[in-house]
PASEBA-1860 file (N, C-alpha, C; in nm, 3 decimals):
! residues 151
1> MIITNKPF> 0.084/-0.123/0.005/-0.001/0.002/0.002/0.090/0.123/0.000 ~ 0.055/0.219/-0.084/0.130/0.344/-0.097/0.067/0.449/-0.014 ~ 0.145/0.527/0.058/0.096/0.636/0.139/0.068/0.755/0.045 ~ -0.053/0.810/0.052/-0.083/0.932/-0.023/-0.134/1.044/0.060 ~ -0.159/1.020/0.189/-0.217/1.122/0.274/-0.120/1.193/0.367 ~ 0.007/1.159/0.363/0.110/1.226/0.441/0.242/1.212/0.371 ~ 0.335/1.307/0.399/0.470/1.297/0.337/0.548/1.178/0.384 ~ 0.623/1.118/0.291/0.714/1.006/0.329/0.838/1.011/0.243
9> RVSLKLKP> 0.945/0.956/0.304/1.074/0.955/0.232/1.105/0.810/0.186 ~ 1.166/0.808/0.068/1.211/0.685/0.009/1.353/0.696/-0.024 ~ 1.434/0.591/0.014/1.572/0.591/-0.022/1.590/0.492/-0.140 ~ 1.677/0.531/-0.232/1.697/0.450/-0.353/1.851/0.433/-0.373 ~ 1.883/0.321/-0.438/2.023/0.301/-0.471/2.031/0.252/-0.615 ~ 2.135/0.289/-0.684/2.156/0.244/-0.821/2.174/0.090/-0.820 ~ 2.101/0.022/-0.910/2.108/-0.119/-0.907/2.250/-0.164/-0.943 ~ 2.295/-0.278/-0.884/2.428/-0.331/-0.908/2.448/-0.353/-1.059
17> GKSPHLYI> 2.565/-0.306/-1.106/2.595/-0.321/-1.246/2.537/-0.212/-1.340 ~ 2.451/-0.130/-1.283/2.386/-0.022/-1.362/2.482/0.093/-1.378 ~ 2.498/0.139/-1.503/2.583/0.253/-1.539/2.534/0.381/-1.471 ~ 2.622/0.462/-1.414/2.579/0.593/-1.356/2.557/0.698/-1.464 ~ 2.572/0.659/-1.594/2.547/0.756/-1.700/2.414/0.729/-1.764 ~ 2.330/0.825/-1.771/2.200/0.817/-1.835/2.206/0.904/-1.959 ~ 2.212/0.836/-2.079/2.226/0.903/-2.204/2.096/0.958/-2.249 ~ 2.101/1.063/-2.336/1.980/1.123/-2.393/1.897/1.020/-2.466
25> TQIKQIMK> 1.960/0.930/-2.535/1.883/0.824/-2.605/1.801/0.737/-2.504 ~ 1.858/0.714/-2.390/1.786/0.638/-2.291/1.671/0.718/-2.232 ~ 1.691/0.846/-2.219/1.585/0.936/-2.166/1.467/0.935/-2.269 ~ 1.501/0.949/-2.394/1.396/0.945/-2.500/1.322/0.812/-2.490 ~ 1.391/0.704/-2.470/1.324/0.571/-2.465/1.231/0.562/-2.343 ~ 1.274/0.615/-2.233/1.190/0.616/-2.114/1.068/0.698/-2.134 ~ 1.079/0.809/-2.206/0.969/0.906/-2.221/0.884/0.876/-2.343 ~ 0.916/0.774/-2.422/0.841/0.748/-2.545/0.691/0.729/-2.526
33> DDTSMHPM> 0.651/0.668/-2.414/0.504/0.648/-2.393/0.447/0.761/-2.310 ~ 0.524/0.854/-2.268/0.475/0.965/-2.188/0.422/1.078/-2.280 ~ 0.301/1.116/-2.259/0.245/1.216/-2.349/0.274/1.357/-2.302 ~ 0.328/1.378/-2.187/0.358/1.512/-2.142/0.505/1.513/-2.091 ~ 0.554/1.638/-2.083/0.685/1.659/-2.033/0.686/1.761/-1.923 ~ 0.736/1.724/-1.804/0.739/1.819/-1.695/0.828/1.932/-1.735 ~ 0.793/2.055/-1.706/0.879/2.175/-1.741/1.020/2.162/-1.696 ~ 1.048/2.098/-1.580/1.188/2.085/-1.530/1.264/1.991/-1.621
41> MKKTLKML> 1.199/1.887/-1.679/1.265/1.794/-1.766/1.296/1.862/-1.897 ~ 1.201/1.945/-1.944/1.223/2.019/-2.067/1.344/2.111/-2.047 ~ 1.354/2.174/-1.934/1.464/2.268/-1.910/1.597/2.184/-1.903 ~ 1.594/2.071/-1.842/1.713/1.989/-1.830/1.762/1.943/-1.973 ~ 1.664/1.898/-2.054/1.700/1.854/-2.191/1.757/1.972/-2.274 ~ 1.698/2.091/-2.263/1.755/2.209/-2.332/1.894/2.245/-2.289 ~ 1.921/2.230/-2.154/2.057/2.254/-2.100/2.156/2.156/-2.164 ~ 2.117/2.031/-2.164/2.202/1.928/-2.218/2.237/1.956/-2.363
49> KKTRTPYI> 2.135/1.998/-2.438/2.157/2.027/-2.579/2.247/2.149/-2.593 ~ 2.222/2.248/-2.518/2.303/2.371/-2.518/2.452/2.345/-2.490 ~ 2.474/2.264/-2.387/2.610/2.234/-2.342/2.673/2.118/-2.419 ~ 2.591/2.057/-2.509/2.636/1.944/-2.587/2.686/1.829/-2.497 ~ 2.613/1.809/-2.393/2.641/1.700/-2.298/2.548/1.584/-2.329 ~ 2.609/1.466/-2.365/2.523/1.352/-2.409/2.459/1.273/-2.297 ~ 2.488/1.303/-2.170/2.432/1.218/-2.063/2.420/1.300/-1.933 ~ 2.345/1.238/-1.844/2.324/1.290/-1.706/2.395/1.190/-1.613
57> MLSQLREV> 2.474/1.239/-1.516/2.530/1.149/-1.411/2.426/1.116/-1.309 ~ 2.411/0.988/-1.280/2.317/0.943/-1.181/2.398/0.918/-1.049 ~ 2.337/0.952/-0.940/2.405/0.930/-0.811/2.392/0.786/-0.766 ~ 2.480/0.734/-0.690/2.469/0.600/-0.638/2.354/0.583/-0.542 ~ 2.335/0.681/-0.459/2.222/0.680/-0.360/2.137/0.810/-0.382 ~ 2.011/0.797/-0.361/1.918/0.903/-0.384/1.810/0.902/-0.278 ~ 1.764/1.020/-0.237/1.656/1.029/-0.135/1.543/1.108/-0.204 ~ 1.420/1.064/-0.189/1.302/1.128/-0.250/1.196/1.137/-0.135
65> VIDALNHR> 1.143/1.255/-0.120/1.029/1.282/-0.027/0.913/1.317/-0.115 ~ 0.808/1.231/-0.098/0.684/1.255/-0.174/0.587/1.330/-0.078 ~ 0.543/1.448/-0.119/0.446/1.524/-0.041/0.324/1.547/-0.135 ~ 0.246/1.436/-0.151/0.137/1.434/-0.247/0.032/1.535/-0.213 ~ 0.001/1.552/-0.086/-0.109/1.649/-0.058/-0.081/1.788/-0.103 ~ 0.045/1.822/-0.109/0.088/1.956/-0.152/0.140/1.952/-0.299 ~ 0.119/1.844/-0.366/0.149/1.826/-0.509/0.297/1.860/-0.537 ~ 0.381/1.791/-0.476/0.528/1.819/-0.492/0.611/1.700/-0.442
73> HFERSADP> 0.732/1.696/-0.485/0.825/1.605/-0.422/0.967/1.671/-0.417 ~ 1.039/1.625/-0.323/1.173/1.673/-0.302/1.271/1.561/-0.327 ~ 1.386/1.590/-0.377/1.489/1.484/-0.399/1.624/1.545/-0.389 ~ 1.723/1.454/-0.360/1.861/1.492/-0.364/1.946/1.362/-0.376 ~ 2.067/1.389/-0.420/2.164/1.286/-0.427/2.219/1.260/-0.286 ~ 2.226/1.141/-0.243/2.282/1.111/-0.112/2.420/1.061/-0.115 ~ 2.468/1.023/-0.233/2.604/0.975/-0.256/2.638/1.000/-0.400 ~ 2.714/1.105/-0.433/2.763/1.211/-0.343/2.655/1.299/-0.296
81> IGNWLCTL> 2.674/1.359/-0.181/2.566/1.438/-0.116/2.545/1.567/-0.198 ~ 2.417/1.592/-0.230/2.383/1.709/-0.309/2.279/1.790/-0.233 ~ 2.236/1.903/-0.298/2.135/1.987/-0.243/1.995/1.929/-0.271 ~ 1.903/1.964/-0.184/1.766/1.926/-0.202/1.707/2.005/-0.314 ~ 1.623/1.944/-0.400/1.552/2.006/-0.505/1.406/1.980/-0.482 ~ 1.318/2.078/-0.508/1.178/2.061/-0.499/1.116/2.061/-0.641 ~ 1.032/1.967/-0.673/0.960/1.965/-0.800/0.814/1.987/-0.767 ~ 0.765/2.100/-0.819/0.622/2.124/-0.805/0.558/2.052/-0.921
89> WSEEEIEQ> 0.451/1.976/-0.894/0.386/1.894/-0.998/0.316/1.990/-1.097 ~ 0.318/1.946/-1.223/0.249/2.028/-1.321/0.101/2.007/-1.310 ~ 0.023/2.091/-1.376/-0.127/2.082/-1.375/-0.172/1.941/-1.416 ~ -0.105/1.890/-1.518/-0.144/1.756/-1.567/-0.117/1.651/-1.458 ~ -0.001/1.661/-1.391/0.030/1.570/-1.285/-0.065/1.577/-1.165 ~ -0.108/1.697/-1.138/-0.208/1.719/-1.031/-0.342/1.652/-1.071 ~ -0.380/1.668/-1.196/-0.505/1.603/-1.246/-0.493/1.456/-1.234 ~ -0.374/1.402/-1.278/-0.357/1.257/-1.271/-0.362/1.207/-1.125
97> YNKDKEGH> -0.300/1.289/-1.032/-0.304/1.249/-0.892/-0.442/1.248/-0.837 ~ -0.525/1.355/-0.875/-0.657/1.362/-0.820/-0.748/1.251/-0.875 ~ -0.716/1.198/-0.997/-0.795/1.090/-1.047/-0.758/0.956/-0.981 ~ -0.633/0.933/-0.961/-0.575/0.806/-0.905/-0.455/0.832/-0.822 ~ -0.479/0.862/-0.696/-0.371/0.902/-0.602/-0.259/0.797/-0.600 ~ -0.300/0.675/-0.570/-0.200/0.569/-0.556/-0.126/0.541/-0.691 ~ -0.204/0.546/-0.798/-0.149/0.518/-0.929/-0.044/0.626/-0.968 ~ -0.069/0.753/-0.931/0.026/0.858/-0.960/0.160/0.843/-0.888
105> VKAIFKLF> 0.148/0.806/-0.760/0.271/0.785/-0.683/0.344/0.666/-0.729 ~ 0.271/0.558/-0.773/0.340/0.445/-0.834/0.411/0.483/-0.964 ~ 0.356/0.574/-1.045/0.418/0.621/-1.165/0.549/0.692/-1.135 ~ 0.555/0.770/-1.028/0.678/0.833/-0.987/0.783/0.725/-0.958 ~ 0.742/0.623/-0.882/0.835/0.514/-0.844/0.884/0.443/-0.971 ~ 0.793/0.424/-1.068/0.828/0.353/-1.189/0.931/0.434/-1.270 ~ 0.919/0.564/-1.272/1.021/0.645/-1.338/1.157/0.618/-1.274 ~ 1.163/0.621/-1.140/1.299/0.599/-1.079/1.349/0.464/-1.109
113> ENLGYEFY> 1.262/0.359/-1.112/1.300/0.224/-1.149/1.358/0.222/-1.290 ~ 1.291/0.296/-1.380/1.335/0.300/-1.524/1.475/0.368/-1.538 ~ 1.501/0.455/-1.441/1.633/0.523/-1.441/1.741/0.428/-1.391 ~ 1.703/0.315/-1.326/1.800/0.218/-1.279/1.810/0.208/-1.128 ~ 1.715/0.264/-1.056/1.718/0.265/-0.911/1.631/0.153/-0.854 ~ 1.669/0.107/-0.732/1.588/0.017/-0.656/1.564/0.079/-0.520 ~ 1.456/0.045/-0.456/1.415/0.102/-0.329/1.467/0.017/-0.219 ~ 1.518/0.084/-0.106/1.565/0.000/0.005/1.520/0.054/0.143
121> DSKEVSED> 1.448/0.163/0.146/1.399/0.214/0.273/1.290/0.313/0.251 ~ 1.188/0.311/0.338/1.078/0.408/0.327/1.026/0.439/0.467 ~ 0.997/0.565/0.494/0.941/0.600/0.622/0.871/0.739/0.612 ~ 0.775/0.752/0.702/0.706/0.881/0.709/0.804/0.990/0.764 ~ 0.774/1.118/0.728/0.867/1.219/0.777/0.780/1.322/0.864 ~ 0.841/1.387/0.953/0.777/1.474/1.052/0.750/1.609/0.985 ~ 0.669/1.688/1.053/0.640/1.824/1.003/0.768/1.908/1.011 ~ 0.851/1.884/1.111/0.979/1.959/1.125/1.068/1.931/1.002
129> YMKMLEDF> 1.068/1.807/0.963/1.152/1.767/0.848/1.100/1.833/0.720 ~ 0.973/1.839/0.707/0.914/1.908/0.590/0.941/2.056/0.595 ~ 0.936/2.119/0.707/0.965/2.260/0.725/1.110/2.281/0.678 ~ 1.204/2.197/0.725/1.341/2.205/0.680/1.357/2.200/0.531 ~ 1.287/2.104/0.462/1.296/2.096/0.322/1.241/2.224/0.249 ~ 1.132/2.272/0.308/1.070/2.394/0.248/1.166/2.513/0.263 ~ 1.236/2.524/0.378/1.332/2.628/0.394/1.450/2.619/0.296 ~ 1.504/2.494/0.279/1.614/2.470/0.190/1.583/2.505/0.047
137> TSKQVESQ> 1.455/2.485/0.008/1.423/2.496/-0.135/1.330/2.613/-0.162 ~ 1.317/2.709/-0.073/1.219/2.818/-0.090/1.252/2.901/-0.213 ~ 1.374/2.937/-0.235/1.414/3.025/-0.349/1.386/2.942/-0.477 ~ 1.416/2.821/-0.484/1.390/2.737/-0.601/1.241/2.732/-0.629 ~ 1.160/2.718/-0.528/1.012/2.710/-0.545/0.963/2.845/-0.604 ~ 1.012/2.953/-0.543/0.975/3.083/-0.593/1.006/3.101/-0.743 ~ 1.125/3.052/-0.782/1.163/3.059/-0.924/1.068/2.977/-1.016 ~ 1.031/2.856/-0.968/0.939/2.774/-1.044/0.800/2.843/-1.055
145> LKQRENF> 0.755/2.904/-0.951/0.625/2.972/-0.953/0.637/3.092/-1.049 ~ 0.740/3.167/-1.055/0.759/3.276/-1.148/0.754/3.228/-1.290 ~ 0.824/3.114/-1.316/0.828/3.056/-1.449/0.690/3.024/-1.497 ~ 0.608/2.965/-1.405/0.470/2.925/-1.441/0.390/3.047/-1.479 ~ 0.411/3.160/-1.407/0.335/3.283/-1.435/0.366/3.332/-1.577 ~ 0.491/3.307/-1.625/0.532/3.356/-1.756/0.481/3.268/-1.869 ~ 0.426/3.156/-1.841/0.376/3.066/-1.948/0.232/3.083/-1.961
END
């Protein structure tokens, strides 16, 4: 059973033998059945094209906090340690979540599995932990909201 009514953290690790390089061709393959593209993914792909970088480096360990009630998730690389990022769900993702809460969260997990990750720990997070994540990512969230206003 997937938790959809309170925030929870999932720890992931790159599957043994899985390359830490995710090439653009692999990204296209993962996205082939996806009819929408999250604005952050679009921005990432444009950056890769602009810098002529053929791949994204995947971290060995990753942490993801799903905050479905607030239509967002947080993530960071845990090895090597990186900064927390907040992804505000797009309007389409919110609609999908409202139609099928558990199915939408499963779809997020499926994406991480397609990237080569396996799950090894999951637990609920406290309000204090969520406040810390909000504080760490407040400027990033403001930027995302401004970008949405411009579209």
